[in-house]
Structure formats: structure tokens, C-alpha cells
C-alpha positions, 0 to 999 in steps of 0.5 A: 267642725273646727280646724285642728293643727297636726304636727305630721302636717305642719312638719315641725313641733307645735307651739303653745298657742297651736296646742291651746287652740287644738284643745279649744276646737275640740271642745267646740266640736264636742259641744256641737256634736252633743247639741244635735237633736235625736236621730239628726246625726243618724239622718246625716250619716244615712239620709233616708226618708225613714231617718229624716222622719225619726229626726223630726219632732212635728211630723205626720204620716208615714212613708217616703218624702215627696216633692212639690213636682208631681208627687205620688201620695199613698194612704189616705192624705188629707188637706184643708177643705175649701169653701163652697163655691171655690173655683181655683187650683186649690186641692178639693178634698172629698168633704168639698165635692159632697158640699158642692153636690149638695148645694146644687139645688134647694129642695126642702125636705127631699132626699138626695142620695149621694151614693147612687146619684138619685134624687127623691122629689116629684117633677113639679118640686124639681121645677121649683128649684130650677130657676132657668126653665122647666124640667120635663119627664120622658113620658109625653114631655110638653116642650115650649120655646124652640127646642132642637135635637140632633138631625137624623141622616136622610131616609132614617126610619126609627123613633129618633126625633125628626128635625125641621132640617131632616123633614126638609131634606126628604124633599129636594128640588132641583135647578130647572134646566132649559129644554131648548137644544139636544135630543135628551136631558139627563138627571144624574146623581140621584141620592140612594135614599130617594123613593120617589121622583117627580120630573116636571115640565113646562112650555116644552116643545120638540122639532118633531112628532115623536112621543115624549118619554123617559128612560131610567138607569143605575149610575149614569147610563139609562137602560134600553130595554125591559120597560112595560108601559103604555102611552095614551093620547087623545081629546074629546074625539077619542083616544089612541094607546100604544105599548112600549118596551124600550121607554116610559112614554107620555102620550102617543105622539106630539105635534111639532112646536106645540108647547106641552106641560105635564109631569112624569112620576116614578115610585119605588115599589120594591127595593130588593129588585129596584122596581119602579112604577110610574105615571105620567099626564100632560096637555098641549097648551092651548089645544084639547089634547091630553097625554097619559102614560103608565108602567114599570121598569126593574133595574140592574141596580139602584136608581142613579139617572133619569133621561127625558127624551123622545121615542124616536131619539133624534127630535131636539128640544127647542122650548121650555124648561124641566125640573126634577123633585126628590122625595 
């Protein structure tokens, strides 16, 4: 708006030039105001979204004005549809999304139902459209190559696929332990899923003639009572046997400094009562003596320790090695 010179502000009468200037400026302001478009003056007076839309002549849509940073659109806004295969930050319209879905495979004469994501075709026809492998059905699929699957946790007993890693995990062999000192050898930390244990020994000998035996128990402490077992030893000349309530024995006695080899096998037969049965067999290397043992033991908790020892409890190991296998 142009300047107007006022006498009250000037403090003295206006000159002719000042008066002519005021008339000229008033005419310019009139022209300026009359040249505004429809609704512009209203918008300038009350700058609302509705008044701005009324002042424009090429607007589309209704509602409040939005700005570029995180606008909240309402109604049914539209945008240009990107060409198929576009992978940028351009806005994707519903038409673009549907075009991408229908262009994913070429299946001549087949029906793609975009409403419920179904495809009507045969498995052979679908395989013909897939370029990077064969599609298999859920009924008796025939896999090729080296298919993989998630590995189930140990002791899983369901219809879940078993991987080679799962199968291998069901058989755990320990590290051989030298049986060259001490009166007992403990194997602890037995996994809770174990149902069968083999304790094998080779070239083992002791300092005395006590019977080779094992004790088992929960946690890390073998139980000392409640065993129901028999041990037997002999040769071509006959056998001798004895009952045992404090051990699971192998045979009926050893000869000091003779090397023996054999195994104890424990099998869980009742998980609710933690009842294990065992059998054992062995021999004295270079001699005709053979040893046997059989029996059972119910524990007060889940099996956690297997101890190899002798029934006397004082004979020391002085040769050989022993190891454990979990199944």
C-alpha cells in the first residue's frame, strides 16, 4: 500500500505537491485492491484452509491444507501410478501393487484371485512358471539337492522333521578318561533327555580283587542303597554268582593287575519312577574268565551321575581307560 501524508502527523498545512501525491497514491491503492482475485482479500483477512481453497481457481480435493513433512491425508487421495518394476521412494498406488502381484509369474490361461490370494493351476503348471527350482506339494513331497530345516531340540518326539544335526545330537560320546589312579571315576552332567547310557572300559586293572561295579544317582551324588542286582563270573570250569544291594556289579571278583575290557549298559524303563535296568559283560584280557551283571535301580530323581568303582571301595585303578556314550 502506498504512503499517505497526513497534516496531523506533519504538524503543518500540506503543500500542493503533497496533496497531489496523496490523490495519486489513493488511486493506486484502489487499483491494487480491485485487481485482487475472488476470495483473495477474504483469505488475507482470515487465512484458513477453506478460504485458501476458495481463492484458488485450479484446486482439487477438499479439507485442510497439508505440508510436505508427515502429512495426514484423508478421504481417497490419488497419485500417479509408477511403472512396473519401480523400486524407489515414489508413492505406490493400489494400481501399482496389483500390477506387481499379477506380473510375478506367467501362467497362461490360469486364474489369479487377488481378493483371497489364491492361484488356480496344477503343480506342474506352477513349476513351469518358476525358473529357480521345483515347487513341491504338502503331500509326499520329493525333495532334491540338500534341503534344510530347523533342528529340533534334543529328545523332541513329534512329527517335526529330523535333521542330521538332530540325529547326531541323540548320540553323544564323551572324552576317554584314564583309569590309572583313584578309587572311583565319576561321569556327571548327564543330559535330562538321556534314555540309554553305555559305560565302556578297555585295559582296565585295579590294585586288588574287589568286584568292578557302578553306582548311579541324581545330581552329583551316587545313591548307596536300593540296588537289585546279581554279578556272575566264570570260565569253562563253572560260574559263581552273588546278589548285590549297594552296587550294580560286573562279575564276581577280579585278579589284581589283570587287564579287563567290557561295558555297562543302563536303560531307563520308567521315567516317572526314574527306574533304570542294566546289563554288563566283560573279560580278562589273555584269560578265559568272563564277567556278567544284571539288575535294576530306582532313583530319587533324574539321573545325574554314573560312578565306576569297586565293591570294596578301596582298590585303586592303575591301568586302562573308560568312556561314556549317551543316547
